[in-house]
C-alpha positions in Angstrom: -23.1 -9.2 -12.9 -21.6 -12.1 -11.0 -20.7 -13.9 -14.3 -19.1 -10.8 -15.8 -15.2 -11.2 -16.1 -14.5 -8.3 -13.9 -11.0 -9.3 -12.9 -9.6 -10.1 -16.3 -11.1 -7.0 -17.8 -9.8 -4.8 -15.0 -6.4 -6.3 -15.5 -6.3 -5.9 -19.3 -7.9 -2.5 -19.6 -5.2 -0.4 -18.2 -2.7 -2.3 -20.4 -4.8 -1.5 -23.5 -4.9 2.2 -22.4 -1.2 2.2 -21.9 -0.6 1.0 -25.5 -3.0 3.8 -26.7 -1.3 6.4 -24.7 2.2 5.2 -25.6 1.6 5.6 -29.4 0.1 9.0 -29.1 2.5 11.7 -30.7 4.9 13.3 -28.3 3.9 16.7 -29.6 0.3 16.2 -28.1 1.2 15.8 -24.4 -2.2 17.1 -23.2 -4.0 14.4 -25.3 -1.9 11.7 -23.6 -2.8 13.1 -20.2 -6.5 13.2 -21.0 -6.7 9.8 -22.5 -4.8 8.3 -19.5 -7.0 10.0 -17.0 -10.2 9.0 -18.8 -9.0 5.4 -19.0 -8.2 5.3 -15.3 -11.8 6.7 -14.6 -13.2 3.8 -16.7 -11.3 1.3 -14.5 -12.6 3.1 -11.4 -16.2 3.0 -12.6 -15.9 -0.9 -13.4 -14.4 -1.3 -9.9 -17.2 0.4 -8.3 -19.7 -1.9 -10.1 -17.7 -4.9 -8.9 -17.7 -3.7 -5.3 -21.4 -3.3 -5.4 -21.8 -6.8 -7.0 -19.6 -8.4 -4.2 -21.6 -10.4 -1.6 -19.9 -10.0 1.8 -21.7 -13.1 3.1 -21.2 -15.2 0.0 -18.2 -17.4 -1.0 -14.8 -16.6 0.3 -13.4 -16.2 -3.3 -15.7 -14.5 -5.8 -15.6 -13.5 -9.5 -13.5 -16.5 -10.2 -12.2 -16.9 -13.7 -9.8 -19.6 -15.0 -8.1 -19.8 -18.3 -5.5 -22.5 -19.4 -1.9 -21.1 -19.7 0.7 -23.8 -19.3 -1.2 -27.1 -18.9 1.9 -29.3 -18.4 2.7 -27.4 -15.1 -1.1 -26.8 -14.3 -0.5 -23.1 -14.6 -3.7 -21.1 -15.3 -4.8 -17.5 -15.6 -6.9 -17.9 -12.5 -8.4 -14.8 -11.0 -10.5 -14.5 -7.8 -10.8 -12.1 -4.9 -11.8 -12.2 -1.3 -12.8 -9.1 0.8 -9.2 -8.3 1.5 -8.1 -8.3 -2.2 -11.4 -6.4 -3.1 -10.4 -3.5 -0.8 -6.9 -3.3 -2.4 -8.4 -3.2 -5.9 -10.6 -0.3 -4.9 -7.6 1.5 -3.4 -5.9 1.1 -6.7 -8.8 2.3 -8.7 -9.2 5.5 -6.4 -5.6 6.3 -6.3 -4.5 5.9 -9.9 -6.9 8.7 -11.4 -5.7 11.1 -8.6 -2.1 10.4 -9.2 -2.5 11.0 -12.9 -4.3 14.3 -12.1 -1.5 15.2 -9.6 1.2 14.4 -12.1 -0.2 16.5 -14.8 3.2 18.5 -15.1 5.7 16.0 -13.7 6.7 14.6 -17.0 6.9 18.1 -18.5 9.5 19.1 -15.9 11.6 16.0 -16.7 11.8 16.9 -20.4 11.2 13.2 -21.3 8.3 11.7 -23.3 5.0 12.8 -21.6 3.0 9.8 -23.2 5.5 7.3 -22.0 5.2 8.6 -18.4 1.4 8.1 -18.4 1.6 4.9 -20.2 3.9 3.6 -17.4 1.3 4.6 -14.8 -1.4 2.6 -16.6 1.0 -0.4 -17.1 1.7 -0.1 -13.3 -2.1 -0.1 -12.6 -2.6 -3.3 -14.7 0.3 -5.2 -12.9 -1.1 -4.1 -9.4 -4.6 -5.3 -10.3 -3.1 -8.5 -11.4 -1.2 -9.2 -8.3 -4.1 -8.7 -6.1 -6.6 -10.6 -8.4 -4.4 -13.6 -9.0 -5.6 -16.9 -7.5 -2.8 -19.0 -9.0 0.5 -19.0 -7.2 2.6 -18.9 -10.3 0.5 -16.1 -11.8 0.9 -14.1 -8.6 4.6 -14.6 -8.8 4.6 -13.3 -12.4 2.8 -10.2 -11.5 4.9 -9.8 -8.4 8.0 -9.5 -10.6 6.5 -7.8 -13.6 5.2 -4.9 -11.6 8.9 -3.9 -10.6 9.5 -2.9 -14.4 7.1 0.2 -14.8 8.0 1.5 -11.3 11.8 1.0 -12.1 11.3 3.3 -15.3 9.2 5.8 -13.4 11.8 6.3 -10.8 14.9 6.0 -13.0 13.7 8.0 -15.9 11.4 10.6 -14.3 12.7 10.8 -10.7 14.8 13.4 -9.0 18.1 13.4 -7.3 20.0 10.1 -7.5 17.1 8.6 -9.4 19.1 5.9 -11.1 20.7 4.8 -7.9 17.3 4.5 -6.1 15.7 2.7 -9.0 18.5 0.1 -9.2 18.4 -0.3 -5.5 14.6 -0.8 -5.5 14.8 -3.3 -8.4 17.7 -5.4 -6.8 16.1 -5.6 -3.4 12.8 -6.7 -4.9 14.5 -9.1 -7.3 16.4 -10.8 -4.6 13.2 -11.2 -2.6 11.6 -12.6 -5.8 14.3 -15.2 -6.2 13.5 -16.5 -2.6 9.9 -16.7 -3.4 10.6 -18.3 -6.8 12.5 -21.1 -4.9 9.6 -21.5 -2.5 7.0 -21.5 -5.4 8.8 -24.4 -7.1 9.0 -26.3 -3.8 5.4 -25.7 -3.1 4.5 -27.1 -6.5 6.6 -30.3 -5.9 5.1 -31.0 -2.4 1.6 -29.7 -3.3 0.8 -32.3 -5.9 2.2 -30.4 -8.9 -0.4 -27.7 -9.0 -0.3 -23.9 -8.5 -4.0 -23.5 -7.7 -4.4 -21.5 -4.4 -7.5 -23.3 -3.2 -6.1 -26.7 -3.9 -2.9 -25.9 -2.1 -4.6 -24.7 1.0 -5.7 -28.4 1.5 -2.3 -29.9 1.2 -0.6 -31.4 4.3 3.0 -30.4 4.3 5.7 -31.7 6.8 6.8 -29.3 9.5 10.4 -28.9 8.3 9.4 -28.4 4.6 6.6 -26.0 5.7 8.9 -23.7 7.6 11.4 -23.4 4.7 8.7 -22.7 2.2 7.1 -20.2 4.6 10.5 -18.5 5.0 10.9 -18.2 1.1 7.6 -16.4 0.8 8.0 -14.3 4.0 11.4 -13.0 3.0 10.0 -11.8 -0.4 7.1 -10.1 1.4 9.1 -8.6 4.1 11.4 -6.9 1.6 8.4 -5.7 -0.3 6.5 -4.3 2.6 9.2 -3.4 3.8 9.7 -4.6 7.4 12.9 -4.0 9.4 15.7 -4.7 8.5 14.8 -5.0 4.8 13.6 -1.3 4.7 16.6 0.6 3.4 15.5 0.8 -0.2 12.3 2.6 0.5 13.7 6.0 1.7 15.9 6.3 -1.4 13.1 5.2 -3.7 10.6 7.5 -2.0 12.8 10.4 -2.3 13.9 9.9 -5.9 10.5 9.0 -7.3 8.1 11.5 -8.7 5.5 12.5 -6.0 2.7 10.5 -8.0 4.7 7.5 -8.3 6.0 7.6 -4.8 2.3 7.7 -3.7 1.5 4.5 -5.6 4.8 3.0 -4.3 4.0 3.5 -0.7 0.2 3.4 -1.0 -0.2 0.4 -3.0 2.9 -1.6 -4.1 4.3 -2.0 -0.5 0.8 -3.5 0.4 1.6 -6.5 -1.8 4.0 -7.6 0.9 1.4 -7.6 3.7 -1.3 -8.9 1.4 1.0 -11.8 0.4 1.5 -12.7 4.0 -2.2 -12.7 4.6 -3.1 -14.6 1.4 -0.1 -17.0 0.9 1.9 -17.3 4.2 -0.8 -17.8 6.7 -3.3 -20.2 4.8 -0.7 -22.2 3.0 1.8 -22.6 6.0 -0.4 -22.2 9.1 1.9 -24.1 11.5 5.1 -22.3 10.2 3.2 -19.0 10.7 2.5 -19.7 14.2 6.1 -20.8 14.8 7.6 -17.7 13.2 4.9 -15.3 14.8 7.1 -14.1 17.8 10.0 -13.2 15.3 7.6 -11.4 13.1 6.1 -9.5 16.0 9.6 -8.6 17.1 10.4 -7.2 13.6 7.2 -5.3 13.7 7.9 -3.7 16.9 11.4 -2.7 16.0 10.2 -1.1 12.7 7.6 0.9 14.6 10.1 2.5 17.0 13.3 2.5 14.8 11.6 4.0 11.8 9.7 6.6 14.0 13.0 7.6 15.5 14.6 8.0 12.1 11.7 10.0 10.9 12.2 12.6 13.6 15.7 13.3 12.5 15.1 13.5 8.7 16.0 16.7 6.9 14.2 15.8 3.6 10.5 15.7 3.3 10.0 12.6 1.1 12.5 10.6 3.1 10.6 11.6 6.3 7.2 10.4 4.8 9.0 7.1 3.6 10.2 6.4 7.2 6.7 7.1 8.6 5.4 4.3 6.2 7.9 1.9 7.5 6.6 2.6 11.0 3.2 2.0 10.0 3.9 -1.2 8.3 5.2 -2.4 11.7 1.7 -1.8 13.0 0.2 -3.9 10.1 2.7 -6.7 10.9 1.7 -6.7 14.5 -1.9 -6.8 13.6 -1.4 -9.8 11.2 0.7 -11.9 13.6 -1.4 -11.2 16.7 -3.8 -13.8 15.1 -7.1 -12.4 16.3 -10.0 -11.2 14.1 -10.0 -7.7 15.6 -6.2 -7.3 15.0 -6.4 -8.9 11.5 -9.3 -6.6 10.4 -7.5 -3.6 11.8 -4.3 -4.6 9.8 -6.3 -4.9 6.5 -8.1 -1.7 7.3 -4.7 -0.1 8.0 -3.5 -1.1 4.6 -6.3 0.8 3.0 -6.3 3.8 5.3 -2.5 4.0 5.1 -2.8 4.1 1.3 -5.3 7.0 1.5 -3.5 9.1 4.2 0.1 8.5 3.1 -0.9 8.8 -0.5 -2.4 12.2 0.3 0.7 13.1 2.3 3.1 12.2 -0.6 0.9 14.2 -3.2 0.8 17.3 -0.9 4.4 17.2 -0.1 5.1 16.8 -3.9 3.0 20.0 -4.5 5.1 21.9 -2.0 8.4 20.6 -3.5 7.3 21.5 -7.0 6.7 25.0 -5.9 9.8 25.4 -3.9 12.1 23.5 -6.1 13.6 21.7 -3.0 12.6 18.8 -0.7 14.8 20.0 2.2 12.9 21.0 5.2 15.2 23.8 6.0 14.3 25.5 2.7 10.8 26.1 3.9 9.6 27.7 7.2 6.4 29.7 7.4 5.2 28.6 4.0 1.6 28.6 5.4 1.6 32.4 5.2 2.0 32.2 1.4 -0.1 29.1 0.7 -2.5 28.7 3.5 -4.8 26.1 1.8 -1.8 23.9 0.9 -0.5 24.2 4.4 -3.9 23.2 5.8 -4.1 20.1 3.7 -0.6 19.3 4.7 -1.6 19.6 8.4 -4.6 17.4 7.8 -2.6 14.7 6.0 -0.1 14.8 8.8 -2.8 14.4 11.5 -4.3 11.5 9.6 -0.9 9.9 9.4 -0.5 10.0 13.1 -4.0 8.4 13.5 -5.8 11.4 15.0 -9.4 10.3 16.2 -12.0 11.1 13.6 -9.6 10.0 10.7 -9.6 6.6 9.1 -6.2 5.5 10.3 -7.3 5.9 14.0 -9.9 3.1 13.5 -7.4 0.7 12.1 -4.7 1.4 14.6 -7.2 1.1 17.4 -8.4 -2.2 16.2 -4.7 -3.5 15.8 -3.8 -2.4 19.4 -6.9 -3.6 21.1 -7.0 -6.9 19.2 -3.2 -7.4 20.1 -3.8 -6.4 23.7 -6.3 -9.3 24.3 -3.6 -12.0 23.5 -0.2 -10.1 23.9 -0.3 -7.2 26.3 3.5 -6.4 26.2 3.5 -6.2 22.4 0.5 -3.9 22.4 2.0 -1.6 25.0 5.4 -1.3 23.2 3.6 -0.6 20.0 1.6 2.2 21.5 4.8 4.1 22.0 4.9 4.5 18.3 1.9 6.7 18.5 3.8 9.2 20.7 6.7 9.2 18.3 4.3 9.8 15.3 3.0 12.9 17.0 6.6 14.1 17.4 7.7 13.6 13.8 4.5 14.8 12.1 4.0 17.9 14.3 7.7 18.9 14.1 7.6 18.5 10.3 4.5 20.7 10.0 6.1 23.3 12.4 9.3 23.6 10.4 7.7 23.7 6.9 4.4 25.8 7.2 4.5 27.4 10.7 6.7 29.9 12.4 8.7 32.7 10.9 8.4 33.0 7.2 11.6 32.3 5.5 12.6 35.4 3.4 13.8 33.1 0.4 10.3 31.9 0.0 9.0 35.3 -0.9 11.5 35.4 -3.9 10.1 32.2 -5.4 7.2 33.0 -7.6 5.5 29.6 -7.5 5.3 29.9 -3.7 2.7 32.7 -4.1 0.3 30.2 -5.8 -1.9 28.4 -3.5 -3.8 25.1 -4.5 -5.2 25.3 -8.0 -8.6 23.8 -9.0 -6.8 20.7 -10.4 -4.9 20.2 -7.1 -8.1 20.7 -5.2 -9.7 18.0 -7.3 -6.9 15.7 -6.3 -7.0 16.2 -2.4 -10.7 16.6 -1.9 -11.7 13.0 -2.6 -8.9 11.7 -0.3 -9.9 14.0 2.5 -13.5 12.9 2.1 -12.6 9.3 2.2 -10.4 9.6 5.3 -13.0 11.4 7.3 -15.8 9.1 6.1 -14.0 6.0 7.1 -12.9 7.7 10.3 -16.5 8.1 11.3 -18.2 5.1 9.5 -15.8 2.3 8.5 -18.7 -0.3 8.5 -19.1 -0.6 4.8 -15.4 -1.7 4.5 -15.1 -3.8 7.6 -18.2 -5.8 6.6 -16.3 -6.8 3.4 -13.0 -7.4 5.2 -14.2 -9.4 8.3 -15.3 -12.6 6.6 -12.0 -12.9 4.8 -10.1 -12.2 7.9 -12.1 -14.8 9.9 -11.5 -17.3 7.1 -7.7 -16.7 7.3 -7.7 -17.1 11.0 -9.5 -20.5 10.7 -6.9 -21.5 8.2 -4.3 -20.9 10.9 -6.3 -22.6 13.4 -6.6 -19.6 15.7 -9.8 -18.5 17.5 -10.5 -15.2 19.4 -10.0 -15.5 23.0 -13.2 -15.6 25.1 -13.6 -12.5 27.3 -12.7 -13.0 31.0 -15.6 -13.6 33.3 -14.5 -10.9 35.6 -14.3 -8.4 32.8 -17.8 -9.3 31.5 -19.3 -8.9 35.0 -17.6 -5.6 35.5 -18.8 -4.4 32.2 -22.4 -5.4 33.0 -22.2 -3.6 36.2 
């Protein structure tokens, strides 16, 4: 199976599915939903086969394909994945079918075209797969920009309050970041021997000054996409306005393109500049952890609160990347996966609550657990996973980030740990104000609030809960795939893990 063109097929398949769904008659909305769901399951099945075929101890980049595109500029449709990209592709393959299932009635409520909504979700899946699978810098840039389009329409056409403002803000922020990266991509092509091939560019020797400017162009684009402080202000607006399913993909996958880009492009292509900018990146990560957590505590809107929690989590990922240890790097990549599962679940469950209540304001809930106990229980579990409770997948990644950082930078690790305390505050207070305490009398008058989790909704949350628990107790199948890619990235930067202190080893032995 190693010769099968997995990546090109995975990239094109959702696009073909989107065309099929888009041309289905508007009077047959259920057919559009079923076709989109079935197509996403096909992508999931193919992704599972690719995961099984991947050799963790094999070449760094596997399933490589290359097809000529613009020979004059040496631009090719080149696809290849390492362990980091493979994990992100599996996250996409798992989340999209669940999002489609969770969004079964979202387009109906908007009174807009149902086939168009689900076609946009499949187009988004295609572009997300492409951006992680690309091994040509120019191809990566194209997917990086094109994936803005389906998300823009999902927010602007099917979103809630202030959807057009949020969609434009999201698009403009990302577009400005893309312009910085475009300038850097062109500069890299000039100094890199007029090629966009990633593997070739990793061997190019670039002068210090030029390398720092090119790094900055890429980093700004990725920092906006992630987002890192102070480029984060678009996310709470977009997260609030987007439909719950689109918001789950926005925070669960699209934002990971920023941190993935740093690992795939900034560190290997600009190793010296990465080390030079590391203290600033660590500072931004720490500020993001604490600042976003404090803002989350004060939020009155459920979706904005979840959005701010994601900004805080991305601070941890940034710290793990720029600590430059294998432990912290593996923790950062694992955090990207686990955050996608946990926050994706949290956004979907919050969306179910909002759909029932007709409001996203926390003050409009209160004691909801008495009416929808199962839904309240899943919200509580998703919240505990988000704050990295031991036994859940995010705990493993957060622990690896902190312990890997502590070995090289104790003050940064200690300050980052404060974010865990704040996470407990904003998550538990959210749960207490929405599902616990005295029942809000207004809830009893809302007919939908008397309907607990349906069979369809159980099918959405059950796989995510299972994966969060499984990876919380047994993350080895994923870390075995991630570790070689992280080690290779650290070697690109010229960093090695610190040797344990002699005294510590002796004490451990005793």
